[in-house]
LOLO-955497 format. One record per atom (N, C-alpha, C, O): residue in three letters; x, y, z. Coordinates in pm, whole numbers, plus 50000, padded with zeros to 5 digits. Example, Ala and Ser with C-alpha at 12.3 -4.5 7.8 and 13.67 -1.06 7.14 Angstrom:
2
ALA513194943150780;ALA512304955050780;ALA513204967050780;ALA514244966850846;SER512854977550708;SER513674989450714;SER512905000350787;SER513415011450804;
//
This chain:
244
UNK500824988050000;UNK500005000050000;UNK500865012650000;UNK500565022349931;UNK501925012350077;UNK502815023950083;UNK503415026749947;UNK503535038349907;UNK503795016049876;UNK504365018049743;UNK503345023549646;UNK503675031449558;UNK502085019349661;UNK501055024549574;UNK500785039249602;UNK500585046949508;UNK500785043349728;UNK500585057449763;UNK501705065949707;UNK501475076749653;UNK502925061049721;UNK504065068549671;UNK503995069949519;UNK504265080549464;UNK503635059049455;UNK503555059849310;UNK502435069249266;UNK502555076049164;UNK501355069549344;UNK500275078749312;UNK500695093249327;UNK500325101549243;UNK501435096549429;UNK501945110149448;UNK502895114049336;UNK502885125249287;UNK503725104449296;UNK504655107249187;UNK503905110249057;UNK504285119048980;UNK502785102349036;UNK501995104448915;UNK501375118348916;UNK501345125248814;UNK500865122349031;UNK500245135549042;UNK501275146649016;UNK500975156348946;UNK502495145149073;UNK503535155049049;UNK503935155548902;UNK504175166348848;UNK503995144048840;UNK504375143548700;UNK503345150648612;UNK503685158148521;UNK502055148048642;UNK501005154648564;UNK501015169748584;UNK500785177348490;UNK501265174048705;UNK501335188448730;UNK502485195048656;UNK502365206248606;UNK503615187748649;UNK504745193148573;UNK504415193948425;UNK504835203348357;UNK503675184148375;UNK503285184448234;UNK502375196448204;UNK502555203248103;UNK501425198848292;UNK500525210148272;UNK501285223448277;UNK501015232548199;UNK502235224448369;UNK503035236748381;UNK503845239248255;UNK503915250448206;UNK504455228548203;UNK505265230148081;UNK504405233947962;UNK504825241747877;UNK503185228247954;UNK502295231847843;UNK501895246447850;UNK501875253347747;UNK501575251347969;UNK501205265447984;UNK502365274647949;UNK502185285147887;UNK503565270347989;UNK504755278447958;UNK504975279147808;UNK505295289747755;UNK504805267947740;UNK504985267647595;UNK503945276347525;UNK504235282947426;UNK502725276147578;UNK501695284447518;UNK502005299247533;UNK501825307247441;UNK502475302747652;UNK502825316947675;UNK503975321347587;UNK503955332247531;UNK504985312547574;UNK506125316147489;UNK505715316847343;UNK506245325147268;UNK504805308547302;UNK504365308647163;UNK503545320747128;UNK503615325847017;UNK502745325247223;UNK501875336547199;UNK502445349747250;UNK501775360047244;UNK503685349547300;UNK504255361847358;UNK504415372847255;UNK504085384447282;UNK504915369447140;UNK505115379547037;UNK503795385146989;UNK503655397246967;UNK502805376146973;UNK501495380846928;UNK500855390247030;UNK500265400346994;UNK500995386647159;UNK500425395247262;UNK501105408947264;UNK500445419247281;UNK502435408947247;UNK503155421747245;UNK502745430447128;UNK502585442547142;UNK502575424247012;UNK502155431946895;UNK500735437146912;UNK500425448446873;UNK499875428846969;UNK498495433346993;UNK498455445047091;UNK497675454447075;UNK499325444347194;UNK499365455247292;UNK499835468347229;UNK499315479047257;UNK500855467147142;UNK501335479147073;UNK500275484846980;UNK500105497046971;UNK499575476046911;UNK498525480846821;UNK497415487946898;UNK496885498046853;UNK497065482347016;UNK496045488847097;UNK496505502647144;UNK495725512147144;UNK497785503647183;UNK498305516547226;UNK498275526747113;UNK497895538247134;UNK498665522646994;UNK498615531746880;UNK497175535746848;UNK496895547146812;UNK496265526146862;UNK494855528946835;UNK494295539146933;UNK493605548546894;UNK494625537247063;UNK494145546647162;UNK494815560347147;UNK494185570647170;UNK496105560447107;UNK496805573147089;UNK496175581346976;UNK496085593546983;UNK495735574246870;UNK495075581446761;UNK493725586946805;UNK493295597446758;UNK493075579946896;UNK491765584446941;UNK491865595747043;UNK490915603347060;UNK493005596847111;UNK493155606947216;UNK493505620547156;UNK494635625247171;UNK492585626547091;UNK492755639947037;UNK491855649547112;UNK490725646047147;UNK492335661747137;UNK491515671047215;UNK490265675147139;UNK490295677647018;UNK489195675647210;UNK487945680347152;UNK487855695447166;UNK488705701747228;UNK486825701247106;UNK486625715647114;UNK486345719947257;UNK486775730747299;UNK485635711647332;UNK485355715047471;UNK486635715147555;UNK486815723647642;UNK487535705447527;UNK488815705147598;UNK489655717247564;UNK490285723147652;UNK489665721147438;UNK490435732947397;UNK489885745647459;UNK490645754447498;UNK488555746547469;UNK487965758347530;UNK488235759047679;UNK488315769847737;UNK488375747547741;UNK488625747247885;UNK490075749947922;UNK490395751648040;UNK490965750547824;UNK492385752947853;UNK492595767247901;UNK492165776647833;UNK493255769248017;UNK493515782948064;UNK494585789747980;UNK495605783747946;UNK494335802147947;UNK495265809847864;UNK496155819047946;UNK497105824747893;UNK495875820548075;UNK496695828848162;UNK496525823948305;UNK495685815448333;UNK497345829348393;UNK497245825548534;UNK495915829648595;UNK495455823648692;UNK495285839648539;UNK493995844348589;UNK492915833548574;UNK491965833348653;UNK493045824748475;UNK492055814548449;UNK492375801248515;UNK491605791748501;UNK493505800248586;UNK493905787548646;UNK493225785348780;UNK492755794748845;UNK493165772648819;UNK492635769348950;UNK493695771849057;UNK494865774149025;UNK493285771149182;UNK494185774549292;UNK495355764749302;UNK496485768849330;UNK495085751849280;UNK496155741949292;UNK497265744249189;UNK498445743349221;UNK496865747249066;UNK497865749848962;UNK498665762448992;UNK499865762948968;UNK497995772649045;UNK498695785049079;UNK499715782849189;UNK500835787949181;UNK499345775349291;UNK500275772749401;UNK501495765049351;UNK502615767549395;UNK501265755749259;UNK502385747949204;UNK503325756849126;UNK504545756049142;UNK502775765449040;UNK503625774548962;UNK504315784749052;UNK505465788249028;UNK503625789449155;UNK504245799049247;UNK505415792749320;UNK506415799449347;UNK505295779849353;UNK506415773049420;UNK507615771449328;UNK508735769549375;UNK507375772349197;UNK508465771449098;UNK509005785249062;UNK509685786748960;UNK508715795349144;UNK509235809049128;UNK508715815749002;UNK509415823748941;UNK507485812648963;UNK506865819448849;UNK506215832248900;UNK505325831948984;UNK506685843648846;UNK506225856448899;UNK504755859048865;UNK504035864648947;UNK504315855148747;UNK502905857048711;UNK501985849348804;UNK500935854248844;UNK502405837148838;UNK501595829248930;UNK501575835449070;UNK500525835749135;UNK502705840249116;UNK502755846549247;UNK501945859549249;UNK501365863049351;UNK501915866449137;UNK501075878449128;UNK499605874949142;UNK498865881649214;UNK499185864349074;UNK497775860349081;UNK497435854949220;UNK496325857149270;UNK498355847849283;UNK498125843049419;UNK497915854749515;UNK497035854349601;UNK498715865149500;UNK498565876949586;UNK497235883849561;UNK496595888449656;UNK496805884749436;UNK495525891049407;UNK494365883449471;UNK493465889449527;UNK494395870349462;UNK493325862349521;UNK493375862949674;UNK492345862449742;UNK494585863949727;UNK494705865449872;UNK494125878849917;UNK493495879650023;UNK494315889249839;UNK493715902349870;UNK492195901349864;UNK491505907349946;UNK491655893949767;UNK490215892149757;UNK489645885749884;UNK488615890049935;UNK490325875449933;UNK489835868450052;UNK489995876950176;UNK489095877550260;UNK491145883650190;UNK491405891550310;UNK490505903750319;UNK489955906650425;UNK490345910950209;UNK489525923150208;UNK488065920550175;UNK487225929450186;UNK487755908150133;UNK486395904450093;UNK485865913949984;UNK484815920149998;UNK486645914749875;UNK486305923449763;UNK486315915049636;UNK486765903649636;UNK485815920849527;UNK485825913949399;UNK487215914949335;UNK488135921049390;UNK487335908749218;UNK488655907949155;UNK489135921549109;UNK490325924549121;UNK488255929949056;UNK488675943149008;UNK489205951749121;UNK490225958449106;UNK488535951449235;UNK489015959249350;UNK490325953749403;UNK491195961249446;UNK490485940549399;UNK491735934549443;UNK492885938449351;UNK494015940249397;UNK492605939949221;UNK493655944249128;UNK494095958549156;UNK495275961649144;UNK493165967049194;UNK493525980849228;UNK494385981149356;UNK495345988649364;UNK494035973049453;UNK494845972249574;UNK496225966349543;UNK497235970449601;UNK496245956749452;UNK497515950649414;UNK498455960849350;UNK499655960549374;UNK497915969949270;UNK498755980149208;UNK499415988949313;UNK500555993249296;UNK498705991649423;UNK499305999449532;UNK500455991749595;UNK501505997349625;UNK500235978749615;UNK501295970249672;UNK502495969549578;UNK503645970349622;UNK502235967849449;UNK503325966749352;UNK504125979649340;UNK505345979349327;UNK503435991049345;UNK504136003849338;UNK505026005949461;UNK506136010949449;UNK504536002149577;UNK505376003449696;UNK506575994049689;UNK507655997349738;UNK506385982449629;UNK507485972949618;UNK508615978349529;UNK509775974849549;UNK508285986749432;UNK509305992649344;UNK509826006049396;UNK510646012549331;UNK509366009949511;UNK509776022749567;UNK511246022249609;UNK511676012849675;UNK511996032649571;UNK513406033449610;UNK514356024949529;UNK515526023849563;UNK513856018849421;UNK514716010149342;UNK515746017849260;UNK516716012049214;UNK515546030949241;UNK516496038849164;UNK517866039049230;UNK518886037549163;UNK517886040849360;UNK519156041249432;UNK519776027349443;UNK520996025849440;UNK518936017149457;UNK519476003649472;UNK520065998349341;UNK520915989449344;UNK519636003749230;UNK520155999049101;UNK521366006949053;UNK521886003948946;UNK521816016749129;UNK522986024749089;UNK524226016049068;UNK524916017948967;UNK524556006649158;UNK525745998249133;UNK525665990449003;UNK526675988748934;UNK524465985648968;UNK524325978348841;UNK524555987548722;UNK525205983648625;UNK524035999648729;UNK524196009148619;UNK525656013248603;UNK526156014548491;UNK526326015248715;UNK527766018648708;UNK528536007148645;UNK529416009348561;UNK528215994948685;UNK528885983348627;UNK528655982048478;UNK529575978548403;UNK527435984748434;UNK527125984048291;UNK527915994348213;UNK528485991248108;UNK527966006748263;UNK528676017548193;UNK530166014648188;UNK530796016248083;UNK530736010348299;UNK532186007548303;UNK532535995848211;UNK533525996348138;UNK531725985248215;UNK532005973548133;UNK531905976747983;UNK532785972947906;UNK530845983747943;UNK530705987347802;UNK531785997147758;UNK532345995847649;UNK532096006947844;UNK533146016447809;UNK534496009747794;UNK535236012647699;UNK534836000747886;UNK536105993647877;UNK536175984447756;UNK537225983147694;UNK535045978147723;UNK535025968847609;UNK535285976047478;UNK536095971547397;UNK534605987347457;UNK534775994547331;UNK536066002647328;UNK536636004747220;UNK536536007147443;UNK537786014847444;UNK539016006147425;UNK540046010947379;UNK538915993247459;UNK540085984547449;UNK540515982247304;UNK541695979547277;UNK539565983247210;UNK539925980547069;UNK540835991547014;UNK541905988246963;UNK540466004247019;UNK541406014446968;UNK542656015747053;UNK543706019547002;UNK542566012747182;UNK543766013647266;UNK544786002847233;UNK545936003547276;UNK544355992847158;UNK545285982247119;UNK545705983046972;UNK546835979346939;UNK544825987746883;UNK545075986346740;UNK545065999446662;UNK545515999646548;UNK544566010346720;UNK544536023146648;UNK545806030846679;UNK546116033646795;UNK546556034246572;UNK547886040146594;UNK547796053446669;UNK548516055446766;UNK546936062546625;UNK546856075646689;UNK546476074446837;UNK547046081246922;UNK545516065746867;UNK545106063947007;UNK546226057647088;UNK546496061947200;UNK546866047547031;UNK547966040847101;UNK549116050547124;UNK549716050747231;UNK549426058547024;UNK550526068047036;UNK550216078747141;UNK551086082347220;UNK548996083647141;UNK548606093747241;UNK548656087747382;UNK549146094247475;UNK548156075847399;UNK548176069447530;UNK549606066947575;UNK549916068047694;UNK550476063347481;UNK551866060947516;UNK552556073847561;UNK553316073647657;UNK552286084747494;UNK552916097447531;UNK552446102347668;UNK553226108347742;UNK551166099947701;UNK550606105447825;UNK550826096447946;UNK551036101448056;UNK550796083347927;UNK550776074448044;UNK551866063848045;UNK552166058348151;UNK552486060647930;UNK553436049547926;UNK554856054347904;UNK555766050647977;UNK555046062747803;UNK556366067947763;UNK557326056747725;UNK558496057047764;UNK556836047047649;UNK557706036347601;UNK558356040547469;UNK557916050047405;UNK559386033447431;UNK560076036347306;UNK559176033047188;UNK558486022847185;UNK559196042147089;UNK558356040346971;UNK559146032446867;UNK560266036246834;UNK558586021646814;UNK559296013846712;UNK559476021746583;UNK558896032546567;UNK560256016446493;UNK560446022846364;UNK559136022746285;UNK558236014846312;UNK559056031646187;UNK557836032746108;UNK557526019946032;UNK556356016546012;UNK558566012645990;UNK558326000245917;UNK557715989446004;UNK557125979845953;UNK557845990946136;UNK557265981146229;UNK555875985146277;UNK555305978446362;UNK555325996046222;UNK553986000746261;UNK553106002846138;UNK552246011746137;UNK553315994846035;UNK552585996945911;UNK551165991045915;UNK550295995945843;UNK550915980945994;UNK549605974646001;UNK549055975646144;UNK549785978546238;UNK547765973146156;UNK547145973946289;UNK547615962646379;UNK547585963946502;UNK548045951446319;UNK548565940546400;UNK549935944246459;UNK550235940746573;UNK550735951246383;UNK552015955846436;UNK551805966346545;UNK552535966646644;UNK550805974946526;UNK550475984646630;UNK550005977346756;UNK550375981046867;UNK549175966746738;UNK548725959046852;UNK549865951946923;UNK549865950947045;UNK550825947146848;UNK551985940746909;UNK552785950646994;UNK553305946947099;UNK552875963046949;UNK553565973447028;UNK552735977147152;UNK553275977947262;UNK551435979347133;UNK550595983347246;UNK550435972147348;UNK550185974847465;UNK550575959747304;UNK550355948547395;UNK551425947947504;UNK551235941247606;UNK552535954947485;UNK553585955047587;UNK553075960747719;UNK553465955947826;UNK552215971047713;UNK551655976547837;UNK550175972947857;UNK549655973947968;UNK549475968647749;UNK548075964847765;UNK547915951047828;UNK546935948547897;UNK548865942347805;UNK548755928747859;UNK548715928548011;UNK547845921748067;UNK549595935548083;UNK549495935348229;UNK548175941048281;UNK547605935948378;UNK547695951748216;UNK546445958048263;UNK545265948648243;UNK544495946148336;UNK545115943348121;UNK543995934548094;UNK544105921548172;UNK543095916148218;UNK545305916548187;UNK545475904248265;UNK545135906148411;UNK544515897448473;UNK545525917548468;UNK545215920248608;UNK543705922148629;UNK543145917548728;UNK543055929048534;UNK541605930848545;UNK540885917348538;UNK539945914948613;UNK541335908648447;UNK540715895448435;UNK540905887248562;UNK539965880748608;UNK542095887648618;UNK542355880248742;UNK541555886048858;UNK541075878648944;UNK541415899248862;UNK540635905748967;UNK539165901448962;UNK538565898249064;UNK538595901348840;UNK537215897048825;UNK537045882248859;UNK536035878248915;UNK538035874148824;UNK537985859948857;UNK537975857749007;UNK537245849249058;UNK538795865449079;UNK538815864249225;UNK537495868849286;UNK537015862849383;UNK536895879449231;UNK535595883849281;UNK534525873249259;UNK533695870849346;UNK534565866949143;UNK533585856449115;UNK533775844549208;UNK532795838849256;UNK534995840949235;UNK535265829749326;UNK534815833049469;UNK534225824649537;UNK535085845149513;UNK534655849049648;UNK533135849449658;UNK532575846149762;UNK532455853449551;UNK530995853549552;UNK530435839449566;UNK529475837249640;UNK531025829949495;UNK530555816049506;UNK530785810549645;UNK529965802749695;UNK531875814449710;UNK532125809849847;UNK531155816349945;UNK530735809950042;UNK530785828749922;UNK529765835150005;UNK528435827749994;UNK527725826050093;UNK528095823549875;UNK526865816049856;UNK526935802449925;UNK525935797849980;UNK528105796049922;UNK528255783249991;UNK528075784750142;UNK527575775650208;UNK528485796150196;UNK528345798650339;UNK526945803450376;UNK526625804850494;UNK526105805950275;UNK524765811050302;UNK524705826050316;UNK523655831550350;UNK525815832950290;UNK525845847550293;UNK525375852750158;UNK525945849250055;UNK524355860850158;UNK523725865150034;UNK524465877049973;UNK524755886750043;UNK524765876349844;UNK525385887849777;UNK524435899749770;UNK523335899549827;UNK524875909949700;UNK524155922649701;UNK522735921349649;UNK521795926649709;UNK522545914249537;UNK521215913249477;UNK520235906549572;UNK519125911649593;UNK520625895149628;UNK519735888249721;UNK519495896449847;UNK518395896149903;UNK520495903649891;UNK520325911850010;UNK519305922949985;UNK518455925650070;UNK519375929349868;UNK518425939949836;UNK517015934449823;UNK516065940649869;UNK516875922749758;UNK515555916949742;UNK514955912649876;UNK513755914149898;UNK515775907349965;UNK515275903650098;UNK514855916050176;UNK513825915950244;UNK515645926550168;UNK515285938850238;UNK513995944750182;UNK513145949350258;UNK513845944550052;UNK512615949649990;UNK511415941150030;UNK510345946550056;UNK511585927950035;UNK510485919050073;UNK510065921450218;UNK508865921550248;UNK511025923250307;UNK510685925850447;UNK509965939250464;UNK509035940350544;UNK510395949250389;UNK509715962150396;UNK508285961250345;UNK507385967550400;UNK508065953450240;UNK506715951850186;UNK505805944750286;UNK504655948550304;UNK506325934450352;UNK505525927250450;UNK505215935950572;UNK504155934750632;UNK506135944750607;UNK505895953750721;UNK504885964550685;UNK504095968750770;UNK504905969250561;UNK504005979950519;UNK502555974950508;UNK501625982750530;UNK502355962250474;UNK500995956850458;UNK500825944850552;UNK500805933350507;UNK500695947450681;UNK500645936350778;UNK499355928150772;UNK499335916950824;UNK498295933350713;UNK497025925950710;UNK497055914350611;UNK496195905650614;UNK498045914250522;UNK498175903350426;UNK499245893550473;UNK500115896850554;UNK499175881550419;UNK500115871050458;UNK501545875150420;UNK501805878750306;UNK502455874450516;UNK503815879050493;UNK504545870450391;UNK505315875650310;UNK504325857350393;UNK505015848650299;UNK504585851350155;UNK505415851550065;UNK503285853450134;UNK502815856349998;UNK503385869449948;UNK503775870549831;UNK503445879550035;UNK504025892449996;UNK505515891149965;UNK505995896749867;UNK506235883750047;UNK507685882350026;UNK507985874349899;UNK508905877749824;UNK507195863949876;UNK507415856149754;UNK507185864649629;UNK507925863749532;UNK506145872949633;UNK505885881749519;UNK507035891749502;UNK507475894049389;UNK507505897549611;UNK508535907849603;UNK509865902149551;UNK510565908849475;UNK510215889949590;UNK511505884449553;UNK511595880949405;UNK512685880949348;UNK510455878149340;UNK510495875049198;UNK510165887049111;UNK510195886048989;UNK509865898449174;UNK509565910649098;UNK510875917149056;UNK511735919749140;UNK511025919948927;UNK512255926048876;UNK512375940548921;UNK511385946848958;UNK513605945548919;UNK513825959448950;UNK513175968548847;UNK512725979548879;UNK513125963848722;UNK512465971448617;UNK511335962748563;UNK511585952348502;UNK510085966948584;UNK508925959148542;UNK508335965148415;UNK507345960048362;
//
């Protein structure tokens, strides 16, 4: 009896293995067909997924038409238009006014946020003027004979080469480069050191001039309008350009 039971168990195991192998063979045989059918279905659905006129009409064309969740998401990504709309809606809720009245209040807030920016932008304007002036002045100071000769007589007093060595602008540049190279090289190294020090200040969490001015402006805006949420006001102020 024991041998018969054992043989019966073996028969059952053997049949189960046969069924498993048959199912595996069927799956392997139909695998390619199933994959192709799945791809065809995906292409079929992709062709059907075209926007309707109702979907196109429902698409928001500006931040004013977006829902609150989308606005908060865009505002978190430092989008100034979204932060502007968030502030307007916050004014509507806080003052319990309609959208038009909130826009008028927003203009008062925006004008105060730009107050005093003329003095804060002076360093940028000086930098722009100096950089453009130096860029355009460096060309004649290196290659224009009359300019190079005048500069040499007033500030350098170097020996003037023979006339045959100053026939082209490249020869003039080769002569002027004797004193222009140290000046331009030192300016380049100076700017490189400033850039490196700025990056180290950022690594330490010390904010350079631009971030410092924007933080100061944001704090002043939040102090001037205490009835509104300080974070919303500061976020709007930090993404608002100096020139709008």
